[in-house]
C-alpha positions as CSV (number, residue, x, y, z in Angstrom):
1,X,4.9,-0.1,-48.4
2,X,7.2,-2.8,-48.8
3,X,9.3,-2.3,-52.0
4,X,9.3,-6.1,-53.0
5,X,9.8,-5.5,-56.8
6,X,13.8,-6.1,-56.8
7,X,13.6,-8.7,-54.7
8,X,13.8,-11.8,-56.9
9,X,16.2,-11.0,-58.8
10,X,18.9,-9.8,-56.1
11,X,18.2,-13.0,-53.9
12,X,18.2,-15.2,-56.8
13,X,21.8,-13.9,-57.3
14,X,22.5,-14.2,-54.1
15,X,21.0,-17.9,-53.1
16,X,23.6,-19.4,-55.5
17,X,26.4,-18.5,-52.9
18,X,24.4,-19.3,-49.9
19,X,23.9,-22.4,-47.9
20,X,22.4,-22.6,-45.0
21,X,20.4,-25.3,-42.6
22,X,17.3,-23.9,-41.0
23,X,16.1,-24.6,-37.3
24,X,16.0,-22.8,-34.1
25,X,19.1,-20.7,-33.1
26,X,21.6,-22.1,-30.6
27,X,20.3,-20.6,-27.0
28,X,23.7,-18.4,-26.2
29,X,24.6,-15.3,-24.2
30,X,23.4,-12.4,-25.9
31,X,25.6,-9.7,-27.0
32,X,23.0,-7.1,-27.0
33,X,19.9,-7.1,-25.0
34,X,16.8,-4.3,-25.6
35,X,14.4,-4.5,-22.8
36,X,11.1,-2.3,-23.2
37,X,12.4,0.6,-25.0
38,X,10.8,3.8,-25.8
39,X,11.5,6.7,-27.9
40,X,8.5,9.5,-28.4
41,X,8.9,13.0,-30.6
42,X,7.0,15.9,-29.9
43,X,4.5,16.7,-32.9
44,X,4.9,20.1,-34.4
45,X,1.9,22.4,-34.1
46,X,0.3,20.0,-31.6
47,X,0.6,21.0,-28.1
48,X,1.7,18.2,-26.0
49,X,0.6,15.5,-28.8
50,X,3.6,12.5,-28.9
51,X,4.3,10.5,-31.9
52,X,5.4,6.6,-30.4
53,X,7.9,5.9,-33.0
54,X,9.1,2.9,-30.8
55,X,6.9,1.5,-28.1
56,X,7.9,-0.7,-25.2
57,X,10.4,-3.1,-27.6
58,X,12.0,-6.1,-26.2
59,X,14.6,-7.9,-28.4
60,X,17.9,-9.5,-28.1
61,X,21.2,-10.2,-30.6
62,X,23.5,-13.4,-29.7
63,X,27.3,-13.1,-30.7
64,X,27.6,-13.7,-34.4
65,X,23.4,-13.9,-35.2
66,X,22.0,-11.7,-38.0
67,X,18.4,-10.3,-36.8
68,X,16.3,-8.9,-39.5
69,X,14.1,-6.3,-38.8
70,X,10.9,-5.6,-41.4
71,X,8.2,-3.5,-41.6
72,X,6.5,-0.6,-43.6
73,X,8.0,2.7,-43.8
74,X,6.8,4.6,-40.6
75,X,6.7,1.7,-38.6
76,X,9.7,2.4,-36.4
77,X,12.5,0.3,-37.6
78,X,15.3,2.9,-38.6
79,X,14.3,4.9,-35.1
80,X,15.1,1.6,-33.2
81,X,18.1,1.4,-35.6
82,X,19.3,5.0,-34.4
83,X,18.6,4.2,-30.8
84,X,21.0,1.4,-30.5
85,X,23.2,2.9,-32.2
86,X,23.0,6.0,-29.8
87,X,22.3,8.4,-32.3
88,X,19.3,9.2,-30.5
89,X,18.3,8.7,-26.6
90,X,15.6,6.3,-25.5
91,X,13.1,8.0,-23.8
92,X,12.5,5.0,-21.0
93,X,14.1,1.7,-21.2
94,X,17.4,-0.3,-21.2
95,X,20.0,-1.1,-23.9
96,X,22.5,-3.7,-22.5
97,X,25.7,-4.6,-24.6
98,X,27.9,-6.9,-23.3
99,X,26.9,-6.5,-19.9
100,X,26.6,-2.5,-19.9
101,X,23.3,-0.7,-20.1
102,X,24.2,2.1,-22.6
103,X,20.7,3.7,-22.3
104,X,21.9,4.5,-18.7
105,X,25.2,6.7,-20.2
106,X,24.9,10.1,-21.0
107,X,25.8,10.6,-24.7
108,X,29.3,12.5,-24.1
109,X,30.8,9.7,-21.9
110,X,29.1,7.0,-24.2
111,X,31.4,8.7,-26.6
112,X,34.6,7.6,-24.5
113,X,33.7,4.3,-24.2
114,X,34.4,0.9,-25.9
115,X,31.1,0.3,-26.9
116,X,30.8,3.4,-28.5
117,X,33.8,1.2,-31.3
118,X,32.0,-1.9,-30.9
119,X,28.4,-1.0,-32.2
120,X,28.6,0.3,-36.1
121,X,26.3,1.7,-38.7
122,X,26.0,1.4,-42.3
123,X,23.7,3.7,-44.1
124,X,20.7,3.7,-45.9
125,X,22.3,6.3,-49.0
126,X,26.1,6.1,-48.9
127,X,26.3,9.1,-51.1
128,X,24.7,10.9,-48.5
129,X,26.6,9.3,-45.6
130,X,30.2,10.1,-46.8
131,X,31.6,13.3,-46.2
132,X,32.1,14.7,-49.9
133,X,35.4,16.8,-49.3
134,X,37.1,12.9,-47.8
135,X,38.7,10.9,-50.0
136,X,37.7,7.1,-49.6
137,X,41.0,6.7,-47.3
138,X,40.0,9.7,-44.9
139,X,36.7,8.5,-44.6
140,X,37.7,5.0,-43.4
141,X,40.3,6.8,-41.5
142,X,38.2,9.0,-39.7
143,X,36.6,6.4,-37.1
144,X,40.1,5.5,-36.1
145,X,41.3,8.8,-35.4
146,X,38.1,9.5,-33.0
147,X,37.6,5.7,-31.3
148,X,41.0,4.2,-31.7
149,X,44.5,4.7,-30.3
150,X,45.9,4.2,-33.7
151,X,47.8,7.2,-35.5
152,X,50.1,7.6,-38.3
153,X,51.5,4.2,-39.7
154,X,49.5,1.9,-37.9
155,X,46.5,3.7,-38.7
156,X,47.3,3.6,-42.6
157,X,48.1,-0.2,-42.4
158,X,44.7,-0.6,-41.1
159,X,42.9,1.3,-43.6
160,X,44.8,-1.0,-46.0
161,X,43.7,-3.9,-44.3
162,X,39.6,-3.3,-44.5
163,X,40.1,-1.9,-47.7
164,X,41.2,-5.2,-48.6
165,X,38.6,-6.9,-46.9
166,X,36.0,-5.4,-48.3
167,X,37.3,-5.4,-52.3
168,X,38.7,-2.0,-52.1
169,X,41.4,-1.5,-54.9
170,X,44.6,1.0,-53.5
171,X,43.7,3.1,-56.4
172,X,40.2,3.9,-55.4
173,X,41.1,5.1,-52.2
174,X,42.4,8.4,-53.3
175,X,39.1,8.9,-54.5
176,X,36.0,11.3,-53.5
177,X,32.8,10.1,-53.3
178,X,31.3,11.8,-56.4
179,X,34.3,9.8,-58.3
180,X,33.0,6.1,-57.0
181,X,30.3,3.9,-58.1
182,X,27.6,3.3,-56.0
183,X,28.9,-0.2,-55.1
184,X,32.0,1.2,-54.6
185,X,30.5,3.8,-51.9
186,X,28.7,1.4,-50.0
187,X,32.0,-0.8,-49.9
188,X,33.9,2.4,-48.7
189,X,30.6,2.9,-46.1
190,X,30.8,-1.2,-45.0
191,X,35.1,-0.3,-44.8
192,X,34.5,2.5,-42.5
193,X,32.4,0.6,-39.9
194,X,35.1,-2.0,-39.7
195,X,37.9,0.2,-39.5
196,X,37.6,0.2,-35.5
197,X,36.3,-3.8,-35.5
198,X,33.1,-4.1,-34.3
199,X,31.3,-6.7,-32.7
200,X,28.4,-5.2,-33.7
201,X,26.7,-4.0,-37.6
202,X,23.5,-2.2,-37.4
203,X,22.6,-2.5,-41.5
204,X,20.0,0.5,-41.8
205,X,18.5,-0.3,-45.9
206,X,22.3,-0.9,-46.6
207,X,21.6,-1.7,-50.4
208,X,18.5,0.3,-50.7
209,X,19.9,2.8,-53.1
210,X,21.9,0.2,-55.4
211,X,21.0,-1.1,-58.7
212,X,19.6,-5.0,-58.0
213,X,22.9,-6.5,-59.5
214,X,25.2,-4.1,-57.4
215,X,22.3,-5.0,-53.9
216,X,23.7,-8.9,-54.7
217,X,27.1,-8.4,-54.9
218,X,26.9,-6.2,-51.8
219,X,25.2,-8.9,-49.8
220,X,27.2,-11.5,-50.4
221,X,30.3,-9.4,-49.0
222,X,28.4,-9.0,-46.0
223,X,27.5,-12.3,-45.9
224,X,31.2,-13.2,-46.2
225,X,32.1,-10.7,-43.4
226,X,29.8,-12.0,-41.1
227,X,31.2,-15.3,-41.2
228,X,34.8,-14.3,-41.7
229,X,34.8,-11.8,-38.7
230,X,32.1,-13.2,-36.3
231,X,29.9,-10.0,-36.6
232,X,26.5,-9.8,-35.4
233,X,24.4,-7.8,-37.2
234,X,20.7,-6.3,-36.9
235,X,20.0,-5.9,-40.8
236,X,16.6,-3.2,-41.3
237,X,15.2,-3.8,-44.7
238,X,12.1,-3.7,-47.0
239,X,13.6,-6.5,-49.0
240,X,11.7,-9.9,-47.6
241,X,13.4,-12.4,-49.6
242,X,17.1,-11.1,-48.9
243,X,15.8,-10.7,-44.9
244,X,15.0,-14.5,-45.4
245,X,18.4,-15.5,-46.7
246,X,20.7,-13.7,-44.4
247,X,19.2,-13.6,-40.9
248,X,18.7,-16.0,-38.6
249,X,15.7,-14.9,-36.9
250,X,13.0,-11.7,-38.0
251,X,11.3,-8.9,-35.9
252,X,8.5,-7.7,-37.2
253,X,7.2,-4.2,-36.1
254,X,4.1,-2.2,-37.1
255,X,3.5,1.1,-35.8
256,X,6.3,1.3,-33.1
257,X,5.5,-2.1,-31.8
258,X,7.1,-5.6,-32.2
259,X,4.1,-8.0,-33.3
260,X,6.0,-11.0,-34.1
261,X,9.6,-12.2,-33.4
262,X,11.0,-16.1,-34.6
263,X,13.6,-18.0,-36.6
264,X,13.5,-16.5,-40.3
265,X,12.7,-19.4,-41.7
266,X,9.6,-20.2,-39.5
267,X,8.2,-16.7,-39.9
268,X,8.5,-16.6,-43.6
269,X,7.0,-20.3,-44.2
270,X,4.4,-19.9,-41.6
271,X,3.5,-16.8,-40.2
272,X,1.5,-16.1,-37.3
273,X,0.5,-12.4,-36.9
274,X,-2.2,-11.5,-39.5
275,X,0.3,-8.4,-40.1
276,X,3.0,-10.6,-40.8
277,X,0.8,-13.3,-43.2
278,X,-0.1,-9.6,-45.3
279,X,3.5,-8.8,-45.6
280,X,4.7,-12.3,-46.8
281,X,2.2,-12.6,-49.1
282,X,3.4,-9.6,-51.3
283,X,6.2,-11.6,-52.1
284,X,6.0,-12.7,-55.6
285,X,5.3,-16.5,-55.9
286,X,4.1,-16.6,-52.4
287,X,0.7,-17.1,-53.1
288,X,-2.9,-15.2,-52.8
289,X,-1.8,-11.5,-51.8
290,X,-4.0,-10.6,-49.2
291,X,-5.1,-7.0,-49.3
292,X,-5.5,-4.9,-46.1
293,X,-8.2,-2.7,-45.8
294,X,-9.0,0.0,-43.6
295,X,-6.5,3.0,-42.4
296,X,-3.3,2.8,-40.8
297,X,-3.8,3.9,-37.5
298,X,-2.1,7.1,-36.2
299,X,1.6,6.8,-34.0
300,X,0.6,9.6,-32.5
301,X,-1.0,8.8,-29.0
302,X,-2.2,5.4,-29.8
303,X,-5.0,3.9,-27.5
304,X,-3.1,1.8,-25.0
305,X,-5.8,-0.5,-24.8
306,X,-6.7,-1.8,-28.2
307,X,-4.4,-3.4,-31.0
308,X,-2.8,-1.2,-33.3
309,X,-3.4,-3.6,-36.4
310,X,-7.4,-3.6,-35.3
311,X,-9.5,-1.9,-38.2
312,X,-6.9,-3.7,-40.7
313,X,-6.7,-7.0,-39.5
314,X,-8.9,-9.6,-41.1
315,X,-9.2,-11.5,-38.0
316,X,-10.2,-8.5,-35.4
317,X,-13.1,-9.0,-33.1
318,X,-14.3,-6.9,-30.8
319,X,-11.8,-7.9,-28.2
320,X,-9.2,-6.5,-30.4
321,X,-10.4,-3.4,-29.8
322,X,-10.7,-3.3,-26.0
323,X,-7.2,-5.0,-25.2
324,X,-4.0,-4.9,-26.7
325,X,-2.3,-8.1,-26.9
326,X,1.2,-8.6,-25.3
327,X,4.0,-10.5,-27.1
328,X,3.4,-14.2,-25.7
329,X,5.6,-16.8,-26.6
330,X,4.4,-19.9,-29.5
331,X,6.8,-22.3,-30.2
332,X,10.0,-20.5,-31.1
333,X,8.3,-17.5,-31.6
334,X,7.0,-14.4,-30.1
335,X,3.6,-13.2,-31.6
336,X,1.4,-10.0,-30.2
337,X,-2.1,-11.3,-31.2
338,X,-4.9,-13.0,-29.5
339,X,-5.0,-15.6,-31.8
340,X,-1.8,-16.7,-32.7
341,X,-2.3,-19.6,-31.0
């Protein structure tokens, strides 16, 4: 389930520095286009059974845009993030980045393309994602060694430059991860991702392992870097208040599928899908909480001709058990519900 206990404090601190004018995002050429993406996993001990982690997902991210990705644990958010970073290979579908279909490239070939540097990922727990044998400087320099032509003094100068961008004092660069605080390790992780000058950052719960006060500082840093560097973000998070503040659009996932997609403020102000309504009602101060009954359906071999939210939905009808709703446009949004309009 979504953990909203820390949301008010972090977002309240953050909101003081964020000034936004809400409305529909400008229509621009997408930097990233995902078209009917699928990823399934074999289930141990169940011959022929498949877990549908990402099921027929279509999404785009424009240059300079921040898109949030939310949903309960196990809905497929992190799997989708890893597909886009090509840490996992898709079973079907296209991942088009700056005009190139990355899904069509074998993994070994993708590692040698410019797109490998242009898409970088910041992981959930910087303590786990940093090599304990590397100093902060060595961690930041590693992607330069693998993905750029910078060597020697040029590489060291780039490390110093990106450390300054994220607010890491030079004295900390010689320290190992166990000698750094949680916030400092988070900055090293961000600096490492920025070292090769990416165009898209995939942020998978980047502040989940941090204290609330530290979360706010790191989120402010990400907001500033996006503005200064013109970065695009895919921001995966359980914290709906932060997603509302830091993203232009939000995508809601349920059991591997997108169920609602649209401008963040519209989605949070007046959610249309019953599942999104339940998520938003869990935010403190949003009014009466919608309590969902029933059992969460299994993502293993789900029915192709039924709504996956059927059985928990307070508005479900017989049609929902017979016919899976497509993702249809409703104003500026797309919603997968027979009754969204």
